[in-house]
Predicted model as a PDB file, atoms N, CA, C, CB and O in Angstrom, pLDDT in the B-factor column:
MODEL        1                                                                  
ATOM      1  N   MET A   1     -11.081   1.717  21.617  1.00 38.00           N  
ATOM      2  CA  MET A   1     -11.432   1.310  20.605  1.00 38.00           C  
ATOM      3  C   MET A   1     -11.325   0.987  19.451  1.00 38.00           C  
ATOM      4  CB  MET A   1     -11.773   1.554  20.563  1.00 38.00           C  
ATOM      5  O   MET A   1     -12.265   1.724  19.154  1.00 38.00           O  
ATOM      6  N   LEU A   2     -10.859   0.274  17.865  1.00 43.00           N  
ATOM      7  CA  LEU A   2     -10.143   1.119  16.841  1.00 43.00           C  
ATOM      8  C   LEU A   2     -11.029   0.867  15.558  1.00 43.00           C  
ATOM      9  CB  LEU A   2      -8.477   0.672  16.621  1.00 43.00           C  
ATOM     10  O   LEU A   2     -11.775  -0.064  15.254  1.00 43.00           O  
ATOM     11  N   LEU A   3     -10.660   2.083  14.892  1.00 43.00           N  
ATOM     12  CA  LEU A   3     -11.511   2.595  14.265  1.00 43.00           C  
ATOM     13  C   LEU A   3     -11.582   2.039  12.595  1.00 43.00           C  
ATOM     14  CB  LEU A   3     -11.256   3.988  14.515  1.00 43.00           C  
ATOM     15  O   LEU A   3     -11.056   2.871  11.856  1.00 43.00           O  
ATOM     16  N   ILE A   4     -12.048   0.975  11.949  1.00 47.00           N  
ATOM     17  CA  ILE A   4     -11.123   0.758  10.292  1.00 47.00           C  
ATOM     18  C   ILE A   4     -11.676   1.095   9.165  1.00 47.00           C  
ATOM     19  CB  ILE A   4     -10.766  -0.692   9.848  1.00 47.00           C  
ATOM     20  O   ILE A   4     -12.412   0.273   8.618  1.00 47.00           O  
ATOM     21  N   VAL A   5     -11.478   2.216   8.639  1.00 51.00           N  
ATOM     22  CA  VAL A   5     -12.192   2.615   7.400  1.00 51.00           C  
ATOM     23  C   VAL A   5     -11.305   2.219   6.173  1.00 51.00           C  
ATOM     24  CB  VAL A   5     -12.505   4.207   7.400  1.00 51.00           C  
ATOM     25  O   VAL A   5     -10.125   2.553   6.062  1.00 51.00           O  
ATOM     26  N   THR A   6     -11.979   1.491   5.291  1.00 54.00           N  
ATOM     27  CA  THR A   6     -11.466   1.238   4.016  1.00 54.00           C  
ATOM     28  C   THR A   6     -11.348   2.597   3.176  1.00 54.00           C  
ATOM     29  CB  THR A   6     -12.373   0.196   3.322  1.00 54.00           C  
ATOM     30  O   THR A   6     -12.226   3.363   2.781  1.00 54.00           O  
ATOM     31  N   LEU A   7      -9.998   2.627   3.045  1.00 56.00           N  
ATOM     32  CA  LEU A   7      -9.815   3.857   2.223  1.00 56.00           C  
ATOM     33  C   LEU A   7     -10.024   4.021   0.616  1.00 56.00           C  
ATOM     34  CB  LEU A   7      -8.525   4.197   2.457  1.00 56.00           C  
ATOM     35  O   LEU A   7     -10.331   5.156   0.253  1.00 56.00           O  
ATOM     36  N   THR A   8      -9.861   2.775  -0.636  1.00 61.00           N  
ATOM     37  CA  THR A   8     -10.720   2.890  -1.232  1.00 61.00           C  
ATOM     38  C   THR A   8     -10.978   1.343  -1.449  1.00 61.00           C  
ATOM     39  CB  THR A   8     -10.516   3.810  -2.244  1.00 61.00           C  
ATOM     40  O   THR A   8     -10.897   0.355  -0.720  1.00 61.00           O  
ATOM     41  N   ASN A   9     -11.330   1.567  -2.782  1.00 77.00           N  
ATOM     42  CA  ASN A   9     -12.487   0.166  -2.907  1.00 77.00           C  
ATOM     43  C   ASN A   9     -11.152  -0.887  -3.017  1.00 77.00           C  
ATOM     44  CB  ASN A   9     -13.879   0.112  -4.718  1.00 77.00           C  
ATOM     45  O   ASN A   9     -10.015  -0.707  -3.453  1.00 77.00           O  
ATOM     46  N   GLU A  10     -11.933  -2.263  -2.320  1.00 79.00           N  
ATOM     47  CA  GLU A  10     -10.515  -2.894  -2.492  1.00 79.00           C  
ATOM     48  C   GLU A  10      -9.871  -3.500  -3.206  1.00 79.00           C  
ATOM     49  CB  GLU A  10     -10.260  -3.451  -1.941  1.00 79.00           C  
ATOM     50  O   GLU A  10      -8.646  -3.573  -3.099  1.00 79.00           O  
ATOM     51  N   LYS A  11     -10.515  -4.040  -4.050  1.00 85.00           N  
ATOM     52  CA  LYS A  11     -10.528  -4.675  -5.921  1.00 85.00           C  
ATOM     53  C   LYS A  11      -9.867  -3.672  -6.457  1.00 85.00           C  
ATOM     54  CB  LYS A  11     -12.185  -4.853  -6.931  1.00 85.00           C  
ATOM     55  O   LYS A  11      -8.928  -4.212  -7.042  1.00 85.00           O  
ATOM     56  N   ALA A  12      -9.792  -2.491  -6.614  1.00 88.00           N  
ATOM     57  CA  ALA A  12      -9.613  -1.075  -7.106  1.00 88.00           C  
ATOM     58  C   ALA A  12      -8.267  -1.426  -7.151  1.00 88.00           C  
ATOM     59  CB  ALA A  12     -10.102   0.300  -6.214  1.00 88.00           C  
ATOM     60  O   ALA A  12      -7.679  -1.989  -6.227  1.00 88.00           O  
ATOM     61  N   LEU A  13      -7.453  -0.888  -8.901  1.00 91.00           N  
ATOM     62  CA  LEU A  13      -6.125  -0.921  -9.206  1.00 91.00           C  
ATOM     63  C   LEU A  13      -5.140   0.267  -8.954  1.00 91.00           C  
ATOM     64  CB  LEU A  13      -6.109  -1.213 -10.453  1.00 91.00           C  
ATOM     65  O   LEU A  13      -5.241   1.093  -9.861  1.00 91.00           O  
ATOM     66  N   LEU A  14      -4.244   0.601  -8.031  1.00 93.00           N  
ATOM     67  CA  LEU A  14      -3.769   1.833  -8.165  1.00 93.00           C  
ATOM     68  C   LEU A  14      -2.674   1.831  -8.415  1.00 93.00           C  
ATOM     69  CB  LEU A  14      -3.912   2.550  -7.319  1.00 93.00           C  
ATOM     70  O   LEU A  14      -1.993   0.890  -8.007  1.00 93.00           O  
ATOM     71  N   ARG A  15      -2.188   2.683  -9.037  1.00 94.00           N  
ATOM     72  CA  ARG A  15      -1.370   3.433  -9.911  1.00 94.00           C  
ATOM     73  C   ARG A  15      -0.512   3.334  -9.173  1.00 94.00           C  
ATOM     74  CB  ARG A  15      -1.642   4.701 -10.385  1.00 94.00           C  
ATOM     75  O   ARG A  15      -0.615   3.063  -7.977  1.00 94.00           O  
ATOM     76  N   LEU A  16       0.979   3.649 -10.099  1.00 96.00           N  
ATOM     77  CA  LEU A  16       2.439   4.357  -8.697  1.00 96.00           C  
ATOM     78  C   LEU A  16       1.767   5.765  -8.478  1.00 96.00           C  
ATOM     79  CB  LEU A  16       4.693   4.732  -9.493  1.00 96.00           C  
ATOM     80  O   LEU A  16       1.417   6.110  -7.350  1.00 96.00           O  
ATOM     81  N   ASP A  17       1.606   6.512  -9.500  1.00 95.00           N  
ATOM     82  CA  ASP A  17       1.040   8.154  -8.398  1.00 95.00           C  
ATOM     83  C   ASP A  17       0.193   8.002  -7.409  1.00 95.00           C  
ATOM     84  CB  ASP A  17       0.132   9.387  -9.168  1.00 95.00           C  
ATOM     85  O   ASP A  17       0.161   8.934  -6.607  1.00 95.00           O  
ATOM     86  N   TYR A  18      -0.627   6.952  -7.187  1.00 93.00           N  
ATOM     87  CA  TYR A  18      -2.059   6.990  -6.336  1.00 93.00           C  
ATOM     88  C   TYR A  18      -0.557   6.429  -5.710  1.00 93.00           C  
ATOM     89  CB  TYR A  18      -3.976   6.047  -6.625  1.00 93.00           C  
ATOM     90  O   TYR A  18       0.492   7.004  -6.003  1.00 93.00           O  
ATOM     91  N   VAL A  19      -0.587   5.599  -5.086  1.00 95.00           N  
ATOM     92  CA  VAL A  19       0.597   4.643  -4.447  1.00 95.00           C  
ATOM     93  C   VAL A  19       0.996   5.724  -3.802  1.00 95.00           C  
ATOM     94  CB  VAL A  19       1.815   3.811  -5.401  1.00 95.00           C  
ATOM     95  O   VAL A  19       0.750   5.886  -2.607  1.00 95.00           O  
ATOM     96  N   ILE A  20       1.742   6.691  -4.617  1.00 95.00           N  
ATOM     97  CA  ILE A  20       2.698   7.419  -4.069  1.00 95.00           C  
ATOM     98  C   ILE A  20       2.307   8.236  -2.784  1.00 95.00           C  
ATOM     99  CB  ILE A  20       3.166   8.231  -5.074  1.00 95.00           C  
ATOM    100  O   ILE A  20       2.957   8.411  -1.754  1.00 95.00           O  
ATOM    101  N   GLU A  21       0.989   8.710  -3.161  1.00 92.00           N  
ATOM    102  CA  GLU A  21       0.611  10.056  -2.666  1.00 92.00           C  
ATOM    103  C   GLU A  21      -0.979   9.453  -1.249  1.00 92.00           C  
ATOM    104  CB  GLU A  21      -0.030  11.293  -4.530  1.00 92.00           C  
ATOM    105  O   GLU A  21      -1.772  10.312  -0.862  1.00 92.00           O  
ATOM    106  N   LEU A  22      -1.107   7.782  -0.689  1.00 91.00           N  
ATOM    107  CA  LEU A  22      -1.637   7.831  -0.399  1.00 91.00           C  
ATOM    108  C   LEU A  22      -1.041   7.391   0.937  1.00 91.00           C  
ATOM    109  CB  LEU A  22      -2.374   7.583  -1.075  1.00 91.00           C  
ATOM    110  O   LEU A  22      -1.544   7.561   2.048  1.00 91.00           O  
ATOM    111  N   THR A  23       0.338   6.683   0.584  1.00 94.00           N  
ATOM    112  CA  THR A  23       1.786   6.189   1.241  1.00 94.00           C  
ATOM    113  C   THR A  23       2.325   7.684   2.358  1.00 94.00           C  
ATOM    114  CB  THR A  23       3.211   5.837  -0.407  1.00 94.00           C  
ATOM    115  O   THR A  23       2.377   7.784   3.584  1.00 94.00           O  
ATOM    116  N   GLY A  24       2.666   8.698   1.202  1.00 94.00           N  
ATOM    117  CA  GLY A  24       3.477   9.945   1.211  1.00 94.00           C  
ATOM    118  C   GLY A  24       5.303   9.328   0.824  1.00 94.00           C  
ATOM    119  O   GLY A  24       6.054  10.279   0.611  1.00 94.00           O  
ATOM    120  N   MET A  25       5.940   8.029   0.738  1.00 97.00           N  
ATOM    121  CA  MET A  25       6.499   7.708   0.002  1.00 97.00           C  
ATOM    122  C   MET A  25       6.828   8.022  -1.230  1.00 97.00           C  
ATOM    123  CB  MET A  25       6.274   7.096   0.085  1.00 97.00           C  
ATOM    124  O   MET A  25       6.152   8.461  -2.160  1.00 97.00           O  
ATOM    125  N   SER A  26       8.812   7.536  -1.061  1.00 98.00           N  
ATOM    126  CA  SER A  26       8.919   7.926  -2.711  1.00 98.00           C  
ATOM    127  C   SER A  26       9.016   6.931  -3.259  1.00 98.00           C  
ATOM    128  CB  SER A  26      10.010   8.745  -3.267  1.00 98.00           C  
ATOM    129  O   SER A  26       9.243   5.948  -2.555  1.00 98.00           O  
ATOM    130  N   LYS A  27       8.915   6.782  -4.436  1.00 98.00           N  
ATOM    131  CA  LYS A  27       9.010   5.540  -5.696  1.00 98.00           C  
ATOM    132  C   LYS A  27      10.256   4.586  -5.370  1.00 98.00           C  
ATOM    133  CB  LYS A  27       9.327   6.284  -7.437  1.00 98.00           C  
ATOM    134  O   LYS A  27      10.143   3.362  -5.441  1.00 98.00           O  
ATOM    135  N   SER A  28      11.306   5.143  -5.053  1.00 98.00           N  
ATOM    136  CA  SER A  28      12.083   4.577  -4.666  1.00 98.00           C  
ATOM    137  C   SER A  28      12.461   3.545  -3.519  1.00 98.00           C  
ATOM    138  CB  SER A  28      12.466   5.249  -4.723  1.00 98.00           C  
ATOM    139  O   SER A  28      13.142   2.521  -3.578  1.00 98.00           O  
ATOM    140  N   LYS A  29      11.618   4.306  -2.167  1.00 98.00           N  
ATOM    141  CA  LYS A  29      11.344   3.833  -1.132  1.00 98.00           C  
ATOM    142  C   LYS A  29      10.191   2.755  -1.459  1.00 98.00           C  
ATOM    143  CB  LYS A  29      11.070   4.895  -0.222  1.00 98.00           C  
ATOM    144  O   LYS A  29      10.520   1.596  -1.203  1.00 98.00           O  
ATOM    145  N   ILE A  30       9.237   2.891  -1.844  1.00 98.00           N  
ATOM    146  CA  ILE A  30       8.410   1.843  -2.200  1.00 98.00           C  
ATOM    147  C   ILE A  30       8.369   0.894  -2.580  1.00 98.00           C  
ATOM    148  CB  ILE A  30       7.927   1.936  -2.630  1.00 98.00           C  
ATOM    149  O   ILE A  30       7.537   0.071  -2.198  1.00 98.00           O  
ATOM    150  N   TYR A  31       9.665   0.554  -3.887  1.00 98.00           N  
ATOM    151  CA  TYR A  31       9.992  -0.332  -4.786  1.00 98.00           C  
ATOM    152  C   TYR A  31      11.246  -1.414  -3.775  1.00 98.00           C  
ATOM    153  CB  TYR A  31      10.587   0.598  -6.285  1.00 98.00           C  
ATOM    154  O   TYR A  31      11.598  -2.589  -3.876  1.00 98.00           O  
ATOM    155  N   ARG A  32      11.789   0.247  -2.403  1.00 98.00           N  
ATOM    156  CA  ARG A  32      12.524  -1.121  -2.095  1.00 98.00           C  
ATOM    157  C   ARG A  32      12.193  -1.564  -1.016  1.00 98.00           C  
ATOM    158  CB  ARG A  32      13.901  -1.137  -2.049  1.00 98.00           C  
ATOM    159  O   ARG A  32      13.172  -2.106  -0.501  1.00 98.00           O  
ATOM    160  N   LEU A  33      11.101  -1.637  -0.237  1.00 98.00           N  
ATOM    161  CA  LEU A  33       9.862  -2.317   0.854  1.00 98.00           C  
ATOM    162  C   LEU A  33       9.698  -3.136   0.382  1.00 98.00           C  
ATOM    163  CB  LEU A  33       8.538  -1.816   1.202  1.00 98.00           C  
ATOM    164  O   LEU A  33       9.902  -4.162   1.033  1.00 98.00           O  
ATOM    165  N   ILE A  34       8.984  -3.363  -1.786  1.00 98.00           N  
ATOM    166  CA  ILE A  34       8.598  -5.086  -1.810  1.00 98.00           C  
ATOM    167  C   ILE A  34      10.787  -5.660  -2.493  1.00 98.00           C  
ATOM    168  CB  ILE A  34       6.516  -5.570  -3.783  1.00 98.00           C  
ATOM    169  O   ILE A  34      10.967  -6.827  -2.841  1.00 98.00           O  
ATOM    170  N   ALA A  35      11.400  -5.150  -2.510  1.00 98.00           N  
ATOM    171  CA  ALA A  35      12.149  -5.296  -2.250  1.00 98.00           C  
ATOM    172  C   ALA A  35      13.068  -6.407  -1.206  1.00 98.00           C  
ATOM    173  CB  ALA A  35      11.998  -4.461  -2.261  1.00 98.00           C  
ATOM    174  O   ALA A  35      13.932  -7.275  -1.331  1.00 98.00           O  
ATOM    175  N   GLU A  36      12.419  -5.880  -0.330  1.00 98.00           N  
ATOM    176  CA  GLU A  36      12.786  -6.157   1.446  1.00 98.00           C  
ATOM    177  C   GLU A  36      11.624  -7.295   2.237  1.00 98.00           C  
ATOM    178  CB  GLU A  36      12.572  -4.328   2.458  1.00 98.00           C  
ATOM    179  O   GLU A  36      11.570  -7.840   3.340  1.00 98.00           O  
ATOM    180  N   GLY A  37      10.586  -7.287   0.724  1.00 98.00           N  
ATOM    181  CA  GLY A  37       9.249  -8.066   1.522  1.00 98.00           C  
ATOM    182  C   GLY A  37       8.649  -7.357   2.192  1.00 98.00           C  
ATOM    183  O   GLY A  37       8.192  -8.054   3.099  1.00 98.00           O  
ATOM    184  N   ARG A  38       8.323  -6.255   2.327  1.00 98.00           N  
ATOM    185  CA  ARG A  38       7.818  -5.148   3.129  1.00 98.00           C  
ATOM    186  C   ARG A  38       6.732  -4.034   2.749  1.00 98.00           C  
ATOM    187  CB  ARG A  38       8.884  -4.501   3.418  1.00 98.00           C  
ATOM    188  O   ARG A  38       6.259  -3.172   3.490  1.00 98.00           O  
ATOM    189  N   PHE A  39       6.520  -4.227   1.691  1.00 98.00           N  
ATOM    190  CA  PHE A  39       5.002  -3.957   0.720  1.00 98.00           C  
ATOM    191  C   PHE A  39       4.686  -4.970   0.163  1.00 98.00           C  
ATOM    192  CB  PHE A  39       4.972  -2.943  -0.476  1.00 98.00           C  
ATOM    193  O   PHE A  39       5.328  -5.995  -0.067  1.00 98.00           O  
ATOM    194  N   PRO A  40       3.230  -4.555  -0.159  1.00 98.00           N  
ATOM    195  CA  PRO A  40       3.117  -5.322  -1.544  1.00 98.00           C  
ATOM    196  C   PRO A  40       3.180  -5.386  -3.163  1.00 98.00           C  
ATOM    197  CB  PRO A  40       2.346  -5.567  -1.487  1.00 98.00           C  
ATOM    198  O   PRO A  40       3.050  -4.288  -3.705  1.00 98.00           O  
ATOM    199  N   LYS A  41       3.297  -6.120  -3.728  1.00 97.00           N  
ATOM    200  CA  LYS A  41       3.903  -6.453  -4.670  1.00 97.00           C  
ATOM    201  C   LYS A  41       2.769  -5.425  -5.557  1.00 97.00           C  
ATOM    202  CB  LYS A  41       4.123  -8.135  -4.869  1.00 97.00           C  
ATOM    203  O   LYS A  41       1.601  -5.173  -5.260  1.00 97.00           O  
ATOM    204  N   PRO A  42       3.683  -4.883  -6.895  1.00 97.00           N  
ATOM    205  CA  PRO A  42       2.430  -4.750  -7.683  1.00 97.00           C  
ATOM    206  C   PRO A  42       2.363  -6.094  -8.110  1.00 97.00           C  
ATOM    207  CB  PRO A  42       2.406  -3.668  -8.887  1.00 97.00           C  
ATOM    208  O   PRO A  42       3.122  -7.032  -7.864  1.00 97.00           O  
ATOM    209  N   ILE A  43       0.814  -6.012  -9.130  1.00 95.00           N  
ATOM    210  CA  ILE A  43       0.522  -7.061 -10.488  1.00 95.00           C  
ATOM    211  C   ILE A  43       0.574  -6.268 -12.084  1.00 95.00           C  
ATOM    212  CB  ILE A  43      -1.275  -7.774 -10.294  1.00 95.00           C  
ATOM    213  O   ILE A  43       0.780  -5.081 -12.334  1.00 95.00           O  
ATOM    214  N   HIS A  44       0.356  -7.193 -12.835  1.00 93.00           N  
ATOM    215  CA  HIS A  44       0.642  -6.306 -14.022  1.00 93.00           C  
ATOM    216  C   HIS A  44      -0.316  -7.133 -14.516  1.00 93.00           C  
ATOM    217  CB  HIS A  44       2.149  -6.100 -14.788  1.00 93.00           C  
ATOM    218  O   HIS A  44      -0.180  -8.354 -14.444  1.00 93.00           O  
ATOM    219  N   PRO A  45      -1.761  -6.358 -15.262  1.00 87.00           N  
ATOM    220  CA  PRO A  45      -3.030  -6.008 -15.181  1.00 87.00           C  
ATOM    221  C   PRO A  45      -2.481  -6.837 -16.441  1.00 87.00           C  
ATOM    222  CB  PRO A  45      -3.830  -4.457 -14.955  1.00 87.00           C  
ATOM    223  O   PRO A  45      -1.385  -6.417 -16.813  1.00 87.00           O  
ATOM    224  N   ALA A  46      -3.053  -8.067 -17.291  1.00 87.00           N  
ATOM    225  CA  ALA A  46      -2.958  -8.795 -18.351  1.00 87.00           C  
ATOM    226  C   ALA A  46      -1.873  -8.577 -18.723  1.00 87.00           C  
ATOM    227  CB  ALA A  46      -3.783  -8.677 -19.225  1.00 87.00           C  
ATOM    228  O   ALA A  46      -2.023  -7.519 -19.335  1.00 87.00           O  
ATOM    229  N   GLY A  47      -0.440  -8.944 -18.814  1.00 84.00           N  
ATOM    230  CA  GLY A  47       0.262  -8.820 -18.394  1.00 84.00           C  
ATOM    231  C   GLY A  47       1.097  -8.448 -19.292  1.00 84.00           C  
ATOM    232  O   GLY A  47       1.712  -9.116 -20.124  1.00 84.00           O  
ATOM    233  N   SER A  48       1.085  -7.050 -19.023  1.00 89.00           N  
ATOM    234  CA  SER A  48       1.091  -5.960 -19.177  1.00 89.00           C  
ATOM    235  C   SER A  48       2.285  -5.209 -18.855  1.00 89.00           C  
ATOM    236  CB  SER A  48       0.176  -5.640 -18.682  1.00 89.00           C  
ATOM    237  O   SER A  48       2.468  -5.345 -17.646  1.00 89.00           O  
ATOM    238  N   ARG A  49       3.286  -4.398 -19.425  1.00 90.00           N  
ATOM    239  CA  ARG A  49       4.049  -3.492 -18.569  1.00 90.00           C  
ATOM    240  C   ARG A  49       3.533  -2.517 -17.750  1.00 90.00           C  
ATOM    241  CB  ARG A  49       4.815  -2.883 -19.233  1.00 90.00           C  
ATOM    242  O   ARG A  49       4.188  -1.485 -17.607  1.00 90.00           O  
ATOM    243  N   ILE A  50       2.356  -2.667 -17.119  1.00 91.00           N  
ATOM    244  CA  ILE A  50       1.443  -2.231 -16.299  1.00 91.00           C  
ATOM    245  C   ILE A  50       2.183  -2.781 -14.702  1.00 91.00           C  
ATOM    246  CB  ILE A  50      -0.144  -2.890 -16.801  1.00 91.00           C  
ATOM    247  O   ILE A  50       2.358  -3.935 -14.311  1.00 91.00           O  
ATOM    248  N   SER A  51       2.494  -1.541 -14.051  1.00 93.00           N  
ATOM    249  CA  SER A  51       2.778  -1.483 -12.661  1.00 93.00           C  
ATOM    250  C   SER A  51       0.759  -1.057 -12.110  1.00 93.00           C  
ATOM    251  CB  SER A  51       4.358   0.047 -12.308  1.00 93.00           C  
ATOM    252  O   SER A  51       0.020  -0.315 -12.757  1.00 93.00           O  
ATOM    253  N   ALA A  52       0.370  -1.810 -10.796  1.00 95.00           N  
ATOM    254  CA  ALA A  52      -0.688  -1.789 -10.623  1.00 95.00           C  
ATOM    255  C   ALA A  52      -1.028  -2.227  -8.685  1.00 95.00           C  
ATOM    256  CB  ALA A  52      -1.172  -2.702 -11.846  1.00 95.00           C  
ATOM    257  O   ALA A  52      -0.604  -3.323  -8.319  1.00 95.00           O  
ATOM    258  N   TRP A  53      -1.425  -1.742  -8.111  1.00 95.00           N  
ATOM    259  CA  TRP A  53      -1.453  -2.002  -6.768  1.00 95.00           C  
ATOM    260  C   TRP A  53      -2.540  -2.287  -6.792  1.00 95.00           C  
ATOM    261  CB  TRP A  53      -1.109  -1.146  -5.831  1.00 95.00           C  
ATOM    262  O   TRP A  53      -3.374  -1.606  -7.387  1.00 95.00           O  
ATOM    263  N   VAL A  54      -2.939  -3.837  -5.877  1.00 95.00           N  
ATOM    264  CA  VAL A  54      -4.382  -3.834  -5.221  1.00 95.00           C  
ATOM    265  C   VAL A  54      -4.232  -2.980  -4.315  1.00 95.00           C  
ATOM    266  CB  VAL A  54      -4.958  -5.113  -4.620  1.00 95.00           C  
ATOM    267  O   VAL A  54      -3.271  -2.951  -3.545  1.00 95.00           O  
ATOM    268  N   ALA A  55      -5.389  -2.021  -4.324  1.00 93.00           N  
ATOM    269  CA  ALA A  55      -6.488  -1.419  -3.607  1.00 93.00           C  
ATOM    270  C   ALA A  55      -5.980  -1.934  -1.812  1.00 93.00           C  
ATOM    271  CB  ALA A  55      -8.232  -2.160  -4.322  1.00 93.00           C  
ATOM    272  O   ALA A  55      -5.356  -1.214  -1.033  1.00 93.00           O  
ATOM    273  N   GLY A  56      -6.302  -2.859  -1.634  1.00 92.00           N  
ATOM    274  CA  GLY A  56      -6.743  -3.608  -0.730  1.00 92.00           C  
ATOM    275  C   GLY A  56      -5.754  -4.410   0.301  1.00 92.00           C  
ATOM    276  O   GLY A  56      -5.753  -4.663   1.506  1.00 92.00           O  
ATOM    277  N   GLU A  57      -5.066  -4.624  -0.623  1.00 95.00           N  
ATOM    278  CA  GLU A  57      -3.411  -5.212   0.144  1.00 95.00           C  
ATOM    279  C   GLU A  57      -2.838  -3.254   0.445  1.00 95.00           C  
ATOM    280  CB  GLU A  57      -1.803  -6.570  -1.669  1.00 95.00           C  
ATOM    281  O   GLU A  57      -2.145  -2.967   1.422  1.00 95.00           O  
ATOM    282  N   VAL A  58      -3.196  -2.422  -0.350  1.00 95.00           N  
ATOM    283  CA  VAL A  58      -2.568  -1.199   0.006  1.00 95.00           C  
ATOM    284  C   VAL A  58      -2.630  -0.766   1.286  1.00 95.00           C  
ATOM    285  CB  VAL A  58      -3.000  -0.257  -0.687  1.00 95.00           C  
ATOM    286  O   VAL A  58      -1.624  -0.439   1.916  1.00 95.00           O  
ATOM    287  N   ASP A  59      -4.017  -0.727   1.838  1.00 91.00           N  
ATOM    288  CA  ASP A  59      -5.114  -0.456   2.413  1.00 91.00           C  
ATOM    289  C   ASP A  59      -4.927  -1.439   4.188  1.00 91.00           C  
ATOM    290  CB  ASP A  59      -6.447  -0.968   1.181  1.00 91.00           C  
ATOM    291  O   ASP A  59      -5.006  -1.022   5.343  1.00 91.00           O  
ATOM    292  N   GLU A  60      -4.714  -2.560   3.730  1.00 93.00           N  
ATOM    293  CA  GLU A  60      -3.403  -3.541   4.723  1.00 93.00           C  
ATOM    294  C   GLU A  60      -2.255  -2.977   5.387  1.00 93.00           C  
ATOM    295  CB  GLU A  60      -2.574  -4.563   3.840  1.00 93.00           C  
ATOM    296  O   GLU A  60      -1.951  -2.837   6.571  1.00 93.00           O  
ATOM    297  N   TRP A  61      -1.785  -2.733   4.455  1.00 95.00           N  
ATOM    298  CA  TRP A  61       0.008  -2.556   4.859  1.00 95.00           C  
ATOM    299  C   TRP A  61      -0.557  -0.927   5.266  1.00 95.00           C  
ATOM    300  CB  TRP A  61       1.673  -2.777   3.108  1.00 95.00           C  
ATOM    301  O   TRP A  61       0.124  -0.632   6.248  1.00 95.00           O  
ATOM    302  N   LEU A  62      -1.274  -0.019   5.027  1.00 93.00           N  
ATOM    303  CA  LEU A  62      -0.972   1.361   6.201  1.00 93.00           C  
ATOM    304  C   LEU A  62      -1.809   0.633   7.092  1.00 93.00           C  
ATOM    305  CB  LEU A  62      -1.563   3.268   5.842  1.00 93.00           C  
ATOM    306  O   LEU A  62      -1.010  -0.303   7.046  1.00 93.00           O  
ATOM    307  N   ILE A  63      -2.743   0.182   7.908  1.00 90.00           N  
ATOM    308  CA  ILE A  63      -3.533   0.113   8.558  1.00 90.00           C  
ATOM    309  C   ILE A  63      -2.767  -0.310   9.461  1.00 90.00           C  
ATOM    310  CB  ILE A  63      -4.520  -0.403   8.214  1.00 90.00           C  
ATOM    311  O   ILE A  63      -2.655   0.188  10.581  1.00 90.00           O  
ATOM    312  N   GLU A  64      -1.920  -1.689   8.845  1.00 92.00           N  
ATOM    313  CA  GLU A  64      -0.484  -2.286  10.068  1.00 92.00           C  
ATOM    314  C   GLU A  64       0.419  -1.219  10.054  1.00 92.00           C  
ATOM    315  CB  GLU A  64       0.600  -3.858   9.562  1.00 92.00           C  
ATOM    316  O   GLU A  64       1.176  -1.207  11.025  1.00 92.00           O  
ATOM    317  N   GLN A  65       0.576  -0.240   9.171  1.00 92.00           N  
ATOM    318  CA  GLN A  65       1.326   0.575   9.999  1.00 92.00           C  
ATOM    319  C   GLN A  65       1.126   1.856  11.329  1.00 92.00           C  
ATOM    320  CB  GLN A  65       1.848   1.023   9.096  1.00 92.00           C  
ATOM    321  O   GLN A  65       1.871   2.528  12.041  1.00 92.00           O  
ATOM    322  N   ILE A  66      -0.421   1.669  11.108  1.00 89.00           N  
ATOM    323  CA  ILE A  66      -1.100   2.737  11.925  1.00 89.00           C  
ATOM    324  C   ILE A  66      -0.997   2.244  13.194  1.00 89.00           C  
ATOM    325  CB  ILE A  66      -2.567   3.059  11.572  1.00 89.00           C  
ATOM    326  O   ILE A  66      -0.424   2.766  14.150  1.00 89.00           O  
ATOM    327  N   ASN A  67      -1.959   0.551  13.116  1.00 89.00           N  
ATOM    328  CA  ASN A  67      -1.849  -0.010  14.403  1.00 89.00           C  
ATOM    329  C   ASN A  67       0.115  -0.016  15.227  1.00 89.00           C  
ATOM    330  CB  ASN A  67      -2.585  -1.746  14.048  1.00 89.00           C  
ATOM    331  O   ASN A  67       0.280   0.236  16.420  1.00 89.00           O  
ATOM    332  N   LYS A  68       1.346  -0.359  14.239  1.00 86.00           N  
ATOM    333  CA  LYS A  68       2.546  -0.156  14.924  1.00 86.00           C  
ATOM    334  C   LYS A  68       2.766   1.016  15.792  1.00 86.00           C  
ATOM    335  CB  LYS A  68       3.475  -0.156  14.051  1.00 86.00           C  
ATOM    336  O   LYS A  68       3.115   0.846  16.960  1.00 86.00           O  
ATOM    337  N   GLU A  69       2.585   2.200  15.301  1.00 81.00           N  
ATOM    338  CA  GLU A  69       2.602   3.985  14.935  1.00 81.00           C  
ATOM    339  C   GLU A  69       2.136   3.666  16.526  1.00 81.00           C  
ATOM    340  CB  GLU A  69       1.278   5.089  13.386  1.00 81.00           C  
ATOM    341  O   GLU A  69       2.837   3.898  17.511  1.00 81.00           O  
ATOM    342  N   HIS A  70       0.489   2.950  16.542  1.00 76.00           N  
ATOM    343  CA  HIS A  70      -0.219   3.099  18.413  1.00 76.00           C  
ATOM    344  C   HIS A  70       0.785   1.910  19.453  1.00 76.00           C  
ATOM    345  CB  HIS A  70      -2.550   2.304  18.510  1.00 76.00           C  
ATOM    346  O   HIS A  70       0.999   2.101  20.650  1.00 76.00           O  
ATOM    347  N   GLU A  71       1.171   0.995  18.852  1.00 75.00           N  
ATOM    348  CA  GLU A  71       1.790   0.362  19.924  1.00 75.00           C  
ATOM    349  C   GLU A  71       3.134   1.059  20.815  1.00 75.00           C  
ATOM    350  CB  GLU A  71       2.179  -0.894  19.305  1.00 75.00           C  
ATOM    351  O   GLU A  71       3.388   0.850  22.001  1.00 75.00           O  
ATOM    352  N   LEU A  72       3.615   1.618  20.210  1.00 68.00           N  
ATOM    353  CA  LEU A  72       4.958   2.647  20.017  1.00 68.00           C  
ATOM    354  C   LEU A  72       4.464   3.824  21.332  1.00 68.00           C  
ATOM    355  CB  LEU A  72       5.068   3.569  17.979  1.00 68.00           C  
ATOM    356  O   LEU A  72       4.965   4.468  22.254  1.00 68.00           O  
ATOM    357  N   ASP A  73       3.456   3.632  20.829  1.00 66.00           N  
ATOM    358  CA  ASP A  73       2.891   5.257  21.674  1.00 66.00           C  
ATOM    359  C   ASP A  73       2.583   4.951  22.816  1.00 66.00           C  
ATOM    360  CB  ASP A  73       1.505   6.121  21.145  1.00 66.00           C  
ATOM    361  O   ASP A  73       2.527   5.742  23.757  1.00 66.00           O  
ATOM    362  N   ARG A  74       2.202   3.033  22.887  1.00 61.00           N  
ATOM    363  CA  ARG A  74       1.650   2.835  24.331  1.00 61.00           C  
ATOM    364  C   ARG A  74       3.195   2.556  25.980  1.00 61.00           C  
ATOM    365  CB  ARG A  74       0.455   1.044  23.993  1.00 61.00           C  
ATOM    366  O   ARG A  74       2.833   2.395  27.145  1.00 61.00           O  
TER     367      ARG A  74                                                      
ENDMDL                                                                          
END                                                                             
């Protein structure tokens, strides 16, 4: 049985520092994965220059990574 726990409010917006903390990845690794289409793209609220990630998208990505690891362990 796989228990799925939502890490954050799925509609919240996360700033880069928090995404780094959640994923354990560096800024450059996150942006590399975005460029490769392997990590959610940030949004720019109200057309600002501020980058923020939709929490639910980051949660889904984290769950996918956990599931991939579990599949490799089998």
